N, CA, C and O of each residue as an XYZ file, in Angstrom:
404
protein
N    -109.773     -4.375    -15.068
C    -109.817     -4.050    -13.694
C    -109.872     -5.390    -12.924
O    -110.783     -6.178    -13.179
N    -108.943     -5.682    -11.998
C    -108.877     -6.895    -11.297
C    -109.802     -6.917    -10.067
O    -110.248     -7.990     -9.662
N    -110.088     -5.791     -9.486
C    -110.764     -5.662     -8.306
C    -112.135     -4.910     -8.628
O    -112.187     -3.798     -9.153
N    -113.219     -5.659     -8.246
C    -114.620     -5.149     -8.502
C    -114.895     -3.892     -7.733
O    -114.115     -3.455     -6.886
N    -116.020     -3.333     -8.052
C    -116.518     -2.201     -7.339
C    -116.764     -2.599     -5.729
O    -117.377     -3.630     -5.451
N    -116.308     -1.823     -4.823
C    -116.352     -2.159     -3.521
C    -117.888     -1.981     -2.993
O    -118.500     -0.968     -3.330
N    -118.427     -2.829     -2.280
C    -119.693     -2.814     -1.743
C    -119.622     -2.394     -0.291
O    -118.559     -2.457      0.327
N    -120.732     -1.972      0.250
C    -120.717     -1.686      1.649
C    -120.786     -2.947      2.435
O    -120.864     -4.044      1.882
N    -120.756     -2.781      3.795
C    -120.798     -4.038      4.708
C    -122.170     -4.756      4.547
O    -123.182     -4.203      4.117
N    -122.091     -5.930      4.904
C    -123.375     -6.811      5.007
C    -123.669     -7.585      3.733
O    -122.887     -7.599      2.782
N    -124.750     -8.186      3.754
C    -125.269     -9.078      2.560
C    -125.667     -8.189      1.449
O    -126.115     -7.074      1.716
N    -125.544     -8.578      0.243
C    -126.054     -7.941     -0.933
C    -127.551     -7.787     -0.824
O    -128.239     -8.630     -0.248
N    -128.082     -6.625     -1.422
C    -129.588     -6.481     -1.441
C    -130.242     -7.527     -2.025
O    -129.700     -8.092     -2.976
N    -131.476     -7.945     -1.567
C    -132.319     -8.955     -2.151
C    -131.746    -10.333     -1.896
O    -132.263    -11.264     -2.515
N    -130.701    -10.599     -1.031
C    -130.121    -11.904     -0.908
C    -130.974    -12.623      0.248
O    -131.627    -11.962      1.055
N    -130.924    -13.931      0.265
C    -131.799    -14.603      1.172
C    -130.894    -14.805      2.436
O    -129.690    -15.015      2.290
N    -131.472    -14.741      3.680
C    -130.889    -14.961      4.900
C    -131.327    -16.364      5.470
O    -132.400    -16.488      6.061
N    -130.519    -17.345      5.287
C    -130.868    -18.693      5.694
C    -130.487    -18.992      7.190
O    -130.859    -20.011      7.771
N    -129.785    -18.106      7.705
C    -129.351    -18.242      9.132
C    -130.527    -17.847     10.128
O    -131.257    -16.890      9.868
N    -130.675    -18.556     11.189
C    -131.709    -18.112     12.082
C    -131.385    -16.684     12.664
O    -130.229    -16.274     12.768
N    -132.457    -15.983     13.022
C    -132.148    -14.660     13.707
C    -131.731    -14.882     15.171
O    -131.911    -15.956     15.745
N    -131.173    -13.830     15.729
C    -130.782    -13.981     17.040
C    -132.018    -14.123     18.064
O    -131.951    -14.682     19.159
N    -133.018    -13.589     17.576
C    -134.295    -13.617     18.377
C    -134.839    -15.068     18.322
O    -135.437    -15.451     19.328
N    -134.727    -15.811     17.417
C    -135.101    -17.149     17.264
C    -134.399    -18.177     18.069
O    -134.988    -19.183     18.465
N    -133.076    -17.926     18.333
C    -132.249    -18.809     19.008
C    -131.955    -18.477     20.413
O    -131.406    -19.307     21.138
N    -132.316    -17.218     20.868
C    -131.952    -16.758     22.151
C    -133.000    -17.218     23.129
O    -134.109    -16.683     23.131
N    -132.725    -18.083     23.872
C    -133.693    -18.525     24.907
C    -132.856    -18.799     26.207
O    -132.154    -19.796     26.372
N    -133.018    -17.824     27.066
C    -132.193    -17.907     28.261
C    -132.585    -18.941     29.185
O    -131.796    -19.225     30.086
N    -133.664    -19.533     29.100
C    -134.116    -20.596     29.950
C    -133.597    -22.015     29.519
O    -133.642    -22.972     30.293
N    -133.148    -22.091     28.362
C    -132.691    -23.338     27.702
C    -131.172    -23.578     27.753
O    -130.350    -22.818     27.239
N    -130.885    -24.677     28.404
C    -129.426    -25.005     28.412
C    -129.116    -26.071     29.256
O    -129.932    -26.378     30.125
N    -127.992    -26.729     29.132
C    -127.698    -27.963     30.032
C    -126.905    -27.354     31.234
O    -125.982    -26.560     31.048
N    -127.312    -27.766     32.493
C    -126.636    -27.339     33.698
C    -125.247    -28.007     33.665
O    -125.011    -28.998     32.975
N    -124.331    -27.390     34.468
C    -122.920    -27.793     34.342
C    -122.601    -29.101     34.916
O    -121.531    -29.592     34.557
N    -123.350    -29.778     35.766
C    -123.225    -31.045     36.250
C    -124.519    -31.692     36.400
O    -125.560    -31.064     36.206
N    -124.502    -32.980     36.753
C    -125.769    -33.661     36.964
C    -125.662    -34.856     37.906
O    -124.580    -35.354     38.216
N    -126.856    -35.294     38.348
C    -126.847    -36.479     39.108
C    -127.886    -37.413     38.449
O    -129.013    -37.032     38.132
N    -127.417    -38.674     38.267
C    -128.262    -39.714     37.686
C    -128.116    -41.036     38.501
O    -127.051    -41.644     38.607
N    -129.373    -41.443     39.104
C    -129.285    -42.646     40.022
C    -128.248    -42.555     41.121
O    -127.451    -43.471     41.319
N    -128.266    -41.447     41.830
C    -127.415    -41.166     42.933
C    -125.963    -41.109     42.588
O    -125.131    -41.170     43.493
N    -125.606    -40.997     41.350
C    -124.254    -40.691     40.872
C    -124.061    -39.342     40.438
O    -124.662    -38.924     39.448
N    -123.197    -38.556     41.160
C    -123.073    -36.994     40.771
C    -121.872    -37.024     39.668
O    -120.831    -37.652     39.862
N    -122.110    -36.352     38.616
C    -121.210    -36.218     37.566
C    -120.880    -34.800     37.368
O    -121.787    -33.985     37.199
N    -119.587    -34.432     37.379
C    -119.049    -33.052     37.196
C    -118.161    -32.957     35.866
O    -117.890    -33.893     35.114
N    -117.786    -31.671     35.750
C    -116.835    -31.497     34.580
C    -117.402    -32.048     33.291
O    -116.703    -32.797     32.609
N    -118.668    -31.712     32.902
C    -119.261    -32.261     31.644
C    -119.420    -31.192     30.646
O    -120.214    -31.282     29.710
N    -118.613    -30.120     30.868
C    -118.716    -28.965     29.851
C    -118.423    -29.358     28.431
O    -119.190    -29.053     27.517
N    -117.247    -30.078     28.235
C    -116.817    -30.386     26.768
C    -118.014    -31.231     26.177
O    -118.394    -30.969     25.036
N    -118.629    -32.245     26.912
C    -119.640    -33.041     26.386
C    -120.882    -32.178     26.250
O    -121.502    -32.215     25.187
N    -121.283    -31.423     27.224
C    -122.482    -30.559     27.022
C    -122.368    -29.603     25.895
O    -123.338    -29.412     25.161
N    -121.218    -28.978     25.710
C    -121.021    -28.021     24.517
C    -121.142    -28.739     23.241
O    -121.786    -28.245     22.316
N    -120.541    -29.910     23.139
C    -120.647    -30.676     21.862
C    -122.073    -31.125     21.507
O    -122.507    -31.093     20.355
N    -122.818    -31.574     22.641
C    -124.162    -32.084     22.359
C    -125.065    -31.029     21.966
O    -125.948    -31.203     21.125
N    -124.824    -29.764     22.655
C    -125.732    -28.522     22.334
C    -125.320    -28.111     20.914
O    -126.177    -27.743     20.110
N    -124.086    -28.164     20.611
C    -123.766    -27.751     19.127
C    -124.516    -28.580     18.211
O    -125.187    -28.083     17.306
N    -124.417    -29.971     18.433
C    -125.137    -30.876     17.503
C    -126.632    -30.703     17.625
O    -127.299    -30.856     16.602
N    -127.185    -30.424     18.672
C    -128.667    -30.073     18.917
C    -128.965    -28.870     18.028
O    -129.977    -28.943     17.330
N    -128.290    -27.886     17.973
C    -128.514    -26.639     17.180
C    -128.369    -26.951     15.682
O    -129.181    -26.515     14.865
N    -127.317    -27.716     15.338
C    -127.143    -28.021     13.928
C    -128.389    -28.786     13.410
O    -128.872    -28.549     12.303
N    -128.867    -29.680     14.232
C    -130.035    -30.395     13.739
C    -131.376    -29.519     13.813
O    -132.229    -29.543     12.925
N    -131.454    -28.805     14.884
C    -132.729    -27.951     14.993
C    -132.873    -26.966     13.878
O    -133.999    -26.721     13.445
N    -131.846    -26.401     13.398
C    -131.914    -25.394     12.333
C    -131.582    -26.015     10.979
O    -131.369    -25.275     10.018
N    -131.532    -27.309     10.865
C    -131.424    -28.059      9.678
C    -130.318    -27.808      8.956
O    -130.376    -27.814      7.726
N    -129.104    -27.541      9.660
C    -127.854    -27.403      9.029
C    -127.168    -28.676      8.767
O    -126.214    -28.712      7.990
N    -127.612    -29.744      9.387
C    -127.204    -31.057      9.216
C    -128.500    -31.849      9.346
O    -129.277    -31.574     10.259
N    -128.768    -32.823      8.472
C    -129.831    -33.663      8.444
C    -129.978    -34.644      9.512
O    -128.962    -35.073     10.058
N    -131.163    -35.053      9.879
C    -131.367    -36.168     10.938
C    -130.880    -37.447     10.425
O    -130.459    -38.281     11.226
N    -130.895    -37.705      9.080
C    -130.559    -38.892      8.414
C    -129.040    -39.076      8.737
O    -128.591    -40.177      9.056
N    -128.226    -37.893      8.635
C    -126.812    -37.992      8.748
C    -126.521    -38.442     10.181
O    -125.643    -39.276     10.402
N    -127.221    -37.920     11.108
C    -127.011    -38.205     12.532
C    -127.295    -39.783     12.737
O    -126.522    -40.449     13.425
N    -128.326    -40.308     12.176
C    -128.607    -41.768     12.299
C    -127.455    -42.543     11.615
O    -127.026    -43.577     12.128
N    -127.000    -42.095     10.567
C    -125.848    -42.832      9.990
C    -124.631    -42.806     10.740
O    -123.893    -43.790     10.702
N    -124.301    -41.697     11.486
C    -123.175    -41.578     12.386
C    -123.335    -42.424     13.668
O    -122.463    -43.215     14.027
N    -124.401    -42.240     14.291
C    -124.675    -42.940     15.499
C    -126.124    -42.911     15.839
O    -126.637    -41.887     16.289
N    -126.852    -44.095     15.622
C    -128.322    -44.111     15.890
C    -128.726    -43.563     17.259
O    -129.861    -43.105     17.397
N    -127.883    -43.584     18.253
C    -128.367    -43.082     19.542
C    -128.291    -41.593     19.619
O    -128.823    -41.036     20.579
N    -127.663    -40.874     18.674
C    -127.572    -39.474     18.633
C    -128.918    -38.746     18.545
O    -129.131    -37.758     19.247
N    -129.845    -39.240     17.670
C    -131.078    -38.603     17.648
C    -131.962    -38.849     18.891
O    -132.801    -38.022     19.246
N    -131.759    -39.947     19.506
C    -132.385    -40.113     20.869
C    -131.961    -39.145     21.855
O    -132.750    -38.590     22.620
N    -130.628    -38.928     21.834
C    -130.059    -37.939     22.862
C    -130.587    -36.521     22.468
O    -131.138    -35.798     23.298
N    -130.416    -36.194     21.309
C    -130.904    -34.886     20.916
C    -132.437    -34.618     21.190
O    -132.815    -33.506     21.560
N    -133.233    -35.583     21.014
C    -134.660    -35.555     21.390
C    -134.886    -35.359     22.816
O    -135.811    -34.637     23.190
N    -134.079    -35.973     23.679
C    -134.111    -35.831     25.093
C    -133.734    -34.369     25.486
O    -134.350    -33.781     26.374
N    -132.756    -33.831     24.834
C    -132.380    -32.444     25.133
C    -133.435    -31.510     24.588
O    -133.647    -30.462     25.199
N    -134.126    -31.800     23.478
C    -135.234    -31.024     23.069
C    -136.451    -30.991     24.065
O    -137.258    -30.063     24.114
N    -136.482    -32.068     24.820
C    -137.530    -32.333     25.743
C    -137.058    -31.785     27.160
O    -137.752    -31.907     28.170
N    -135.871    -31.200     27.140
C    -135.203    -30.595     28.380
C    -134.931    -31.713     29.468
O    -134.837    -31.427     30.662
N    -134.820    -32.916     29.016
C    -134.411    -34.020     29.952
C    -132.858    -34.188     29.797
O    -132.385    -35.203     29.285
N    -132.105    -33.186     30.244
C    -130.626    -33.125     30.046
C    -129.852    -34.216     30.814
O    -128.812    -34.651     30.321
N    -130.269    -34.642     31.898
C    -129.605    -35.686     32.676
C    -129.778    -36.994     31.927
O    -128.790    -37.704     31.740
N    -130.961    -37.348     31.493
C    -131.200    -38.527     30.686
C    -130.454    -38.513     29.455
O    -129.937    -39.552     29.044
N    -130.346    -37.344     28.785
C    -129.592    -37.249     27.480
C    -128.139    -37.636     27.696
O    -127.593    -38.496     27.005
N    -127.537    -36.989     28.657
C    -126.179    -37.265     28.946
C    -125.791    -38.652     29.335
O    -124.775    -39.197     28.906
N    -126.686    -39.236     30.211
C    -126.557    -40.547     30.710
C    -126.540    -41.569     29.466
O    -125.687    -42.447     29.339
N    -127.660    -41.324     28.510
C    -127.770    -42.201     27.379
C    -126.501    -42.093     26.460
O    -126.043    -43.110     25.940
N    -125.939    -40.868     26.262
C    -124.792    -40.578     25.531
C    -123.670    -41.318     26.037
O    -122.990    -42.004     25.274
N    -123.395    -41.223     27.409
C    -122.296    -41.858     27.975
C    -122.359    -43.405     27.962
O    -121.369    -44.100     27.733
N    -123.598    -43.896     28.225
C    -123.730    -45.404     28.335
C    -123.519    -46.068     26.957
O    -122.877    -47.112     26.842
N    -124.073    -45.436     25.942
C    -124.160    -46.047     24.583
C    -122.883    -45.687     23.927
O    -122.707    -46.207     22.825
N    -121.926    -44.877     24.391
C    -120.649    -44.616     23.683
C    -119.457    -44.808     24.692
O    -118.397    -44.187     24.618
N    -119.755    -45.705     25.599
C    -118.549    -46.040     26.371
C    -117.659    -47.058     25.851
O    -116.640    -47.363     26.472
């Protein structure tokens, strides 16, 4: 028999779920605003950068990628992600832009 017995939908019984639950990541008060002002400079159209930084933030937060790897890629990345964690979004974006210009 080439095809095994068909299982129902979902994970097999007694398997581990390593992914965070929707309740643990759903925080409607958390997120980077669409634009920002830093030292009287107004910056808009930051969606691509914001989405990328938030993706990296969640990868690190849920330990899908190690902090050490971030340090190896770019030492300023952990600084930026720590600022996002502290909800200092404008500072985080400014540091990212200045250090990667």
